[in-house]
ROLO-504043 format. One record per residue (C-alpha): residue number from 1; x, y, z. Coordinates in nm, 2 decimals, always signed. Example, Ala and Ser with C-alpha at 12.3 -4.5 7.8 and 13.67 -1.06 7.14 Angstrom:
BEGIN
1, +1.23, -0.45, +0.78
2, +1.37, -0.11, +0.71
This chain:
BEGIN
1, +0.01, +0.03, -0.01
2, +0.11, +0.34, -0.11
3, +0.04, +0.60, +0.20
4, +0.00, +0.99, +0.10
5, -0.04, +1.24, +0.35
6, -0.21, +1.58, +0.21
7, -0.22, +1.90, +0.41
8, -0.25, +2.25, +0.37
9, -0.40, +2.58, +0.51
10, -0.81, +2.63, +0.54
11, -1.01, +2.65, +0.21
12, -0.71, +2.60, -0.02
13, -0.89, +2.32, -0.20
14, -0.75, +1.99, -0.07
15, -1.07, +1.79, -0.10
16, -1.15, +1.91, -0.41
17, -0.81, +1.81, -0.57
18, -0.76, +1.46, -0.38
19, -1.09, +1.36, -0.53
20, -1.02, +1.47, -0.89
21, -0.69, +1.26, -0.83
22, -0.87, +0.96, -0.67
23, -1.07, +0.98, -1.05
24, -0.79, +0.96, -1.20
25, -0.67, +0.66, -0.99
26, -0.97, +0.48, -1.04
27, -0.92, +0.54, -1.39
28, -0.61, +0.31, -1.39
29, -0.78, +0.05, -1.18
30, -0.62, +0.16, -0.82
31, -0.81, +0.11, -0.52
32, -0.81, +0.42, -0.28
33, -0.94, +0.48, +0.07
34, -0.91, +0.83, +0.23
35, -0.90, +0.94, +0.64
36, -1.02, +1.30, +0.67
37, -0.90, +1.47, +0.98
38, -1.07, +1.79, +1.11
39, -1.13, +2.02, +1.42
40, -1.49, +2.05, +1.47
41, -1.71, +1.89, +1.19
42, -1.68, +1.79, +0.81
43, -1.92, +1.66, +0.56
44, -1.62, +1.59, +0.31
45, -1.67, +1.25, +0.43
46, -1.96, +1.24, +0.21
47, -1.80, +1.38, -0.08
48, -1.57, +1.09, -0.09
49, -1.84, +0.80, -0.02
50, -2.04, +0.97, -0.37
51, -1.74, +0.88, -0.55
52, -1.74, +0.53, -0.41
53, -1.43, +0.53, -0.18
54, -1.38, +0.41, +0.18
55, -1.36, +0.67, +0.41
56, -1.31, +0.74, +0.78
57, -1.31, +1.09, +0.97
58, -1.18, +1.20, +1.28
59, -1.24, +1.52, +1.47
60, -0.98, +1.64, +1.73
61, -1.23, +1.89, +1.90
62, -1.02, +2.07, +2.18
63, -0.71, +1.89, +2.07
64, -0.45, +2.07, +1.81
65, -0.53, +1.87, +1.49
66, -0.18, +1.79, +1.41
67, -0.10, +1.61, +1.75
68, -0.44, +1.44, +1.70
69, -0.30, +1.33, +1.34
70, +0.03, +1.19, +1.48
71, -0.16, +0.97, +1.78
72, -0.40, +0.81, +1.52
73, -0.19, +0.77, +1.25
74, -0.06, +0.42, +1.31
75, -0.43, +0.30, +1.33
76, -0.56, +0.47, +1.01
77, -0.27, +0.26, +0.84
78, -0.37, -0.03, +0.99
79, -0.72, +0.07, +0.87
80, -0.58, +0.07, +0.52
81, -0.41, -0.23, +0.51
82, -0.71, -0.41, +0.63
83, -0.88, -0.29, +0.34
84, -0.65, -0.40, +0.09
85, -0.63, -0.09, -0.10
86, -0.34, +0.03, -0.34
87, -0.35, +0.37, -0.19
88, -0.45, +0.54, +0.15
89, -0.46, +0.92, +0.14
90, -0.48, +1.10, +0.46
91, -0.62, +1.46, +0.46
92, -0.55, +1.69, +0.74
93, -0.77, +1.97, +0.88
94, -0.67, +2.31, +0.76
95, -0.39, +2.38, +0.97
96, -0.19, +2.66, +1.13
97, +0.10, +2.75, +0.91
98, +0.36, +2.63, +1.15
99, +0.18, +2.25, +1.15
100, +0.42, +1.95, +1.00
101, +0.20, +1.64, +0.94
102, +0.44, +1.48, +0.73
103, +0.66, +1.15, +0.80
104, +1.00, +1.08, +0.69
105, +0.95, +0.83, +0.38
106, +0.60, +0.91, +0.33
107, +0.47, +1.09, +0.05
108, +0.38, +1.48, +0.14
109, +0.16, +1.71, -0.04
110, +0.10, +2.06, +0.07
111, -0.19, +2.25, -0.13
112, -0.21, +2.61, -0.14
113, -0.39, +2.85, -0.34
114, -0.32, +3.18, -0.54
115, -0.56, +3.40, -0.35
116, -0.38, +3.36, -0.04
117, -0.15, +3.65, -0.13
118, +0.20, +3.62, -0.27
119, +0.38, +3.70, +0.07
120, +0.21, +3.36, +0.21
121, +0.45, +3.10, +0.12
122, +0.71, +3.26, +0.32
123, +0.49, +3.29, +0.61
124, +0.44, +2.90, +0.62
125, +0.65, +2.64, +0.79
126, +0.75, +2.32, +0.76
127, +0.41, +2.21, +0.63
128, +0.53, +2.39, +0.29
129, +0.93, +2.39, +0.32
130, +0.92, +2.00, +0.39
131, +0.67, +1.87, +0.14
132, +0.77, +1.67, -0.14
133, +0.47, +1.85, -0.40
134, +0.32, +2.12, -0.36
135, +0.00, +2.18, -0.56
136, -0.12, +2.53, -0.63
137, -0.50, +2.58, -0.66
138, -0.74, +2.85, -0.80
139, -0.50, +2.92, -1.10
140, -0.83, +2.99, -1.30
141, -0.91, +3.31, -1.10
142, -0.57, +3.52, -1.16
143, -0.38, +3.64, -1.42
144, -0.11, +3.45, -1.55
145, +0.16, +3.69, -1.42
146, +0.01, +3.62, -1.10
147, +0.05, +3.26, -1.13
148, +0.42, +3.29, -1.23
149, +0.48, +3.53, -0.93
150, +0.32, +3.31, -0.69
151, +0.46, +2.97, -0.81
152, +0.80, +3.16, -0.78
153, +0.76, +3.25, -0.42
154, +0.68, +2.93, -0.34
155, +1.01, +2.79, -0.51
156, +1.19, +3.01, -0.31
157, +1.08, +2.84, +0.00
158, +1.06, +2.51, -0.11
159, +1.30, +2.48, -0.39
160, +1.33, +2.07, -0.41
161, +0.95, +2.05, -0.41
162, +0.77, +1.93, -0.72
163, +0.52, +2.22, -0.80
164, +0.21, +2.17, -1.02
165, -0.07, +2.35, -1.06
166, -0.42, +2.16, -1.03
167, -0.79, +2.27, -1.12
168, -1.01, +2.12, -0.83
169, -1.26, +2.23, -1.04
170, -1.22, +2.06, -1.36
171, -0.97, +1.80, -1.25
172, -0.67, +1.99, -1.50
173, -0.35, +1.84, -1.35
174, -0.52, +1.60, -1.15
175, -0.37, +1.31, -1.37
176, -0.04, +1.45, -1.38
177, -0.02, +1.46, -0.99
178, -0.16, +1.10, -0.99
179, +0.15, +0.97, -1.14
180, +0.37, +1.15, -0.93
181, +0.20, +1.01, -0.64
182, +0.19, +0.61, -0.69
183, +0.48, +0.43, -0.67
184, +0.46, +0.07, -0.73
185, +0.81, -0.02, -0.58
186, +0.67, +0.15, -0.24
187, +0.47, -0.07, +0.02
188, +0.39, +0.04, +0.36
189, +0.32, -0.21, +0.63
190, +0.35, -0.03, +0.97
191, +0.47, +0.32, +1.05
192, +0.59, +0.19, +1.39
193, +0.91, +0.35, +1.48
194, +0.92, +0.58, +1.16
195, +1.00, +0.98, +1.24
196, +0.84, +1.29, +1.20
197, +1.03, +1.55, +0.90
198, +1.00, +1.79, +1.14
199, +0.90, +1.84, +1.53
200, +0.53, +1.93, +1.62
201, +0.44, +2.30, +1.72
202, +0.55, +2.31, +2.14
203, +0.22, +2.28, +2.36
204, +0.16, +2.18, +2.72
205, +0.08, +2.54, +2.87
206, -0.18, +2.60, +3.13
207, -0.39, +2.74, +2.88
208, -0.38, +2.36, +2.73
209, -0.48, +2.19, +3.03
210, -0.76, +2.42, +3.02
211, -0.73, +2.76, +3.21
212, -0.90, +3.03, +3.09
213, -0.80, +3.31, +3.33
214, -0.57, +3.55, +3.20
215, -0.28, +3.69, +3.36
216, +0.07, +3.58, +3.47
217, -0.03, +3.41, +3.79
218, -0.22, +3.16, +3.57
219, +0.04, +3.08, +3.32
220, +0.29, +2.79, +3.37
221, +0.45, +2.56, +3.14
222, +0.54, +2.64, +2.80
223, +0.52, +3.03, +2.77
224, +0.72, +3.26, +2.56
225, +0.67, +3.64, +2.61
226, +0.67, +3.90, +2.32
227, +0.97, +4.12, +2.38
228, +0.82, +4.50, +2.36
229, +1.15, +4.69, +2.41
230, +1.29, +4.57, +2.08
């Protein structure tokens, strides 16, 4: 089984890109399953069900969706292996730009959109910088010059990644993406002992543990203060 992790900022078009890519996989007779991670609610699982794909969804609730993903990723891989599918795709929640839900040796895809602004790529951390493939969406809404400038900014942040433009509505570029994602020589049997590409965002302060009161007297653990003297 191939395992693929897909992440990106909120509303960047992750689900649409995945669905069009799955259709390209299905045309080549590959069996695909999807796990959708989100925070509070999602109906994306119904979209996957409509195209006949086995799907599970996980809601992190009050927890960081990135930490929730890593805590459950081994179980979802076991679920995919039990279905005997060729490809298992994990779609993250729309994550904060610091997040990094990528694993060494596992194909990593980051989806960003042209409408987010030309300075957005340099604001995104490991989620963009450590991806193998970067998919840029919503190119049909902006001019050619804007597409080229945005792609150049993405390339400057992660020069080693493959950059593709994919239209989530028409599916243009999805077939090319599918050929890059599937590798017949890769067989994932377990993630046990594998490592993340980058450490997770630091956590465990008093607010992580449920504190709601404001003030230094109530702050403990991993706390960072802004330097107002500079």
